[in-house]
Each structure stands twice: as structure tokens, then as C-alpha cells.
C-alpha positions as CSV (number, residue, x, y, z in Angstrom):
1,M,-23.4,49.9,40.4
2,E,-23.1,46.2,41.3
3,I,-20.4,44.1,39.8
4,V,-19.0,40.6,40.6
5,F,-15.3,40.1,41.3
6,A,-14.6,36.5,40.2
7,T,-13.0,35.4,43.4
8,N,-13.7,34.0,46.9
9,N,-10.2,35.0,48.1
10,E,-10.9,37.1,51.2
11,H,-7.6,38.9,51.0
12,K,-8.2,40.0,47.4
13,L,-11.8,41.0,48.1
14,K,-10.7,43.2,51.1
15,E,-7.9,44.9,49.0
16,I,-10.3,45.5,46.1
17,R,-13.1,46.8,48.3
18,D,-10.7,49.1,50.1
19,I,-9.4,50.5,46.9
20,L,-12.7,50.9,45.1
21,G,-14.6,52.3,48.2
22,N,-18.3,52.3,48.6
23,S,-19.3,53.7,45.2
24,I,-19.5,50.2,43.7
25,N,-21.1,47.2,45.3
26,I,-18.5,44.4,44.9
27,R,-19.9,40.9,45.1
28,S,-17.9,37.7,45.4
29,L,-18.6,34.4,43.7
30,M,-20.1,33.1,46.9
31,D,-22.5,36.0,46.9
32,I,-23.9,34.9,43.5
33,D,-24.0,31.2,44.5
34,C,-21.1,30.2,42.2
35,F,-19.3,27.4,44.0
36,E,-17.7,25.6,41.1
37,E,-14.0,25.7,40.2
38,I,-13.6,28.4,37.5
39,P,-11.1,27.4,34.9
40,E,-7.7,29.0,34.6
41,E,-6.2,27.2,31.7
42,Q,-4.4,29.9,29.7
43,D,-0.7,30.6,29.4
44,S,-0.9,34.3,30.2
45,L,-2.2,36.5,33.0
46,E,-4.6,38.2,30.7
47,G,-5.8,34.9,29.3
48,N,-6.6,33.6,32.8
49,A,-8.3,36.8,33.9
50,R,-10.4,36.9,30.7
51,Q,-11.4,33.2,31.0
52,K,-12.6,33.7,34.6
53,A,-14.5,36.9,34.0
54,E,-16.1,35.6,30.8
55,F,-17.2,32.3,32.5
56,V,-19.1,34.2,35.2
57,Y,-20.5,36.8,32.7
58,K,-21.8,34.2,30.4
59,K,-23.1,31.7,33.0
60,F,-24.6,34.1,35.5
61,G,-25.4,37.1,33.3
62,K,-23.7,39.5,35.7
63,N,-21.2,42.2,34.9
64,C,-17.9,40.8,36.2
65,F,-14.2,41.4,36.5
66,A,-11.4,38.9,37.3
67,D,-7.8,39.3,38.0
68,D,-4.7,37.2,37.6
69,T,-1.5,38.1,39.2
70,G,2.0,36.8,38.7
71,L,5.4,37.3,40.2
72,E,8.1,37.5,37.6
73,V,11.7,37.0,38.7
74,D,14.5,38.0,36.4
75,A,17.0,35.4,37.6
76,L,14.4,32.6,37.0
77,D,13.6,33.7,33.4
78,G,10.3,35.2,34.6
79,R,9.1,32.3,36.7
80,P,6.9,31.7,38.6
81,G,4.8,34.1,36.3
82,V,1.4,32.8,35.4
83,H,2.0,29.7,37.6
84,S,2.6,31.8,40.8
85,A,-0.3,30.5,42.8
86,R,0.5,26.9,42.1
87,Y,4.3,27.1,41.9
88,A,4.9,24.4,44.4
89,G,1.8,22.3,43.7
90,P,-1.9,22.4,43.0
91,E,-2.8,23.0,46.6
92,Q,-1.8,26.7,46.3
93,D,0.1,26.7,49.5
94,A,1.7,30.2,49.9
95,Q,4.5,29.0,52.3
96,K,5.4,26.1,50.0
97,N,5.5,28.6,47.1
98,I,7.8,30.9,49.0
99,N,10.1,28.0,50.1
100,K,10.4,26.8,46.5
101,L,11.1,30.4,45.3
102,L,13.8,31.0,47.9
103,E,15.4,27.6,47.2
104,E,15.7,28.4,43.5
105,M,17.1,31.9,44.3
106,Q,20.0,30.5,46.4
107,G,23.2,31.8,45.1
108,K,21.6,34.3,42.7
109,T,22.9,37.8,42.9
110,N,20.2,39.3,40.6
111,R,17.2,39.6,42.9
112,R,15.1,41.9,40.6
113,A,11.4,40.9,40.3
114,R,8.0,42.4,39.5
115,F,4.5,41.7,40.4
116,K,2.0,42.1,37.6
117,T,-1.8,42.1,37.8
118,V,-4.2,42.0,34.8
119,I,-7.8,42.7,35.4
120,S,-10.3,41.6,32.7
121,L,-13.8,43.2,32.8
122,F,-17.0,42.2,31.0
123,L,-19.4,45.0,31.3
124,N,-22.7,45.3,29.3
125,D,-21.4,43.0,26.4
126,M,-18.1,44.8,26.1
127,Y,-14.6,43.6,27.2
128,Y,-11.9,45.7,28.8
129,T,-8.5,45.1,30.3
130,F,-6.4,46.9,32.9
131,E,-2.8,46.2,34.0
132,G,-0.7,47.1,37.0
133,C,3.0,46.4,37.7
134,I,5.4,47.2,40.5
135,E,9.2,46.6,40.4
136,G,11.0,45.1,43.4
137,E,13.5,42.6,44.7
138,I,13.2,39.1,46.3
139,Q,14.5,39.2,49.9
140,K,16.7,36.3,51.1
141,T,14.4,35.7,54.1
142,P,10.6,36.4,54.6
143,S,9.6,39.2,56.8
144,G,6.3,40.5,58.0
145,S,2.9,38.9,58.8
146,D,0.5,41.0,56.8
147,G,-0.5,40.5,53.2
148,F,-0.6,37.1,51.4
149,G,1.1,35.1,48.8
150,Y,4.7,36.2,48.1
151,D,4.3,39.4,50.1
152,P,6.8,38.4,52.9
153,V,9.7,38.1,50.3
154,F,8.8,40.9,47.9
155,R,10.3,44.3,48.7
156,P,9.2,47.1,46.3
157,I,12.0,49.4,44.9
158,G,12.4,52.5,47.0
159,Y,11.1,50.9,50.2
160,E,12.9,49.3,53.1
161,R,10.0,46.9,54.0
162,S,8.4,43.9,52.3
163,F,4.7,44.0,51.3
164,A,4.0,41.9,54.3
165,Q,5.5,44.5,56.6
166,M,3.4,47.3,55.2
167,P,0.0,48.3,56.6
168,L,-2.8,47.5,54.0
169,K,-3.5,51.1,53.4
170,E,0.2,51.8,52.4
171,K,0.4,48.7,50.2
172,N,-2.8,49.6,48.5
173,K,-1.4,52.9,47.3
174,I,1.5,51.3,45.4
175,S,0.8,47.6,44.7
176,H,0.4,46.1,41.3
177,R,-3.2,45.3,42.2
178,A,-3.7,48.9,43.3
179,V,-2.4,50.3,40.0
180,A,-4.6,48.0,37.9
181,T,-7.7,48.5,40.2
182,S,-7.2,52.3,40.1
183,K,-7.4,52.1,36.4
184,L,-10.5,50.0,36.7
185,A,-12.0,52.4,39.2
186,I,-11.5,55.4,37.0
187,F,-13.1,53.6,34.2
188,L,-16.1,52.4,36.2
189,S,-16.6,55.9,37.7
190,K,-17.3,57.2,34.2
191,Q,-19.9,54.4,33.6
192,V,-22.0,55.2,36.7
């Protein structure tokens, strides 16, 4: 089976390909010559994921899935949420996003947070959705050099290390994206 993952983010592609294995040929936007900016104008993770997947499905006629991920912090009333990638500005600078988050968390005792991923799939004229979530805490200082995005400041509950300190194989067993992707993989395995 061949399916397009509506992203050119190499980190996400690597994670997804690692989780799904070789049974499904995952293609990126670049692989199908899609170089335009895909709209993300919705006010929810599912809305953005659906908008991206539907855009590719309709324009290129390829089975496609897209994801949107957000970090929800209790002490910040769920922010950055759907705006996680552009929290500190439109340039999507991970370090600036982390800096803004840590600045807003100064003096907060409640450090509870969760990562959520929603995957939207358009497959043979049908629409499906899969969700994954992991609870954790925001660390006071970044640690680790692996991962991407907010990984250096997010420590999952029950672990002593941040996502950025974990080897990819370990992170891919427990992460929000792993949970959603596992649901996607189980579903797709029944379609093959």
C-alpha cells in the first residue's frame, strides 16, 4: 500500500516510517511534487489535520493522512494547543517557542501538560480519524538533544527523562504520535 503523509517535516516522516515499518510505502509531499503551503486555518487539531489531508486527497487524487499536534499546558489554560508550532511567531522556531513557554511558566507550580496528536485519513473516498495523547510535565529547563519541538521540556509521567533525552525507539513506544499512529497502523493493516 502507498499513502501520502501530508508533511515535509523530516523528523515526523522518520518517526512515522519507524512506527509503521515497511508494510506501507509512506510518501512525503515532496515525493508527489507538492511544494505549496498547505492551509492550516482551523481552530482545532482535528480541523487542521483534516484540512491538510483533504487538500492533498482532492488536489492530487492520492490516499493521504495528515496530523496536527499540540501541547496543552494546564497552567496556561491549554495553550499553546493548536498554535503550538507558531506559538512564538509564524517562523515556527522551536527554540523561540520553548523560550516563550518557559517564560510564561515562570512562577507556576502546576506543571501538568499533555501532548495530543490527531491523524486524519482520506482513504478511497472515506474519512477516518485517530487520536493519541500522553500526559506529562513541563520541566523548568530544557534537557536532551534528540527529538524536536517541545521535546526538551516535556517529561512524560512515569519517566525521569524528557522526550529529547530518550532514544527514538523508546519515545516511539509511548509518544502521542506513536499512540495515534499505532491506531492508524492497525486500521491500515486491515485494509491491505
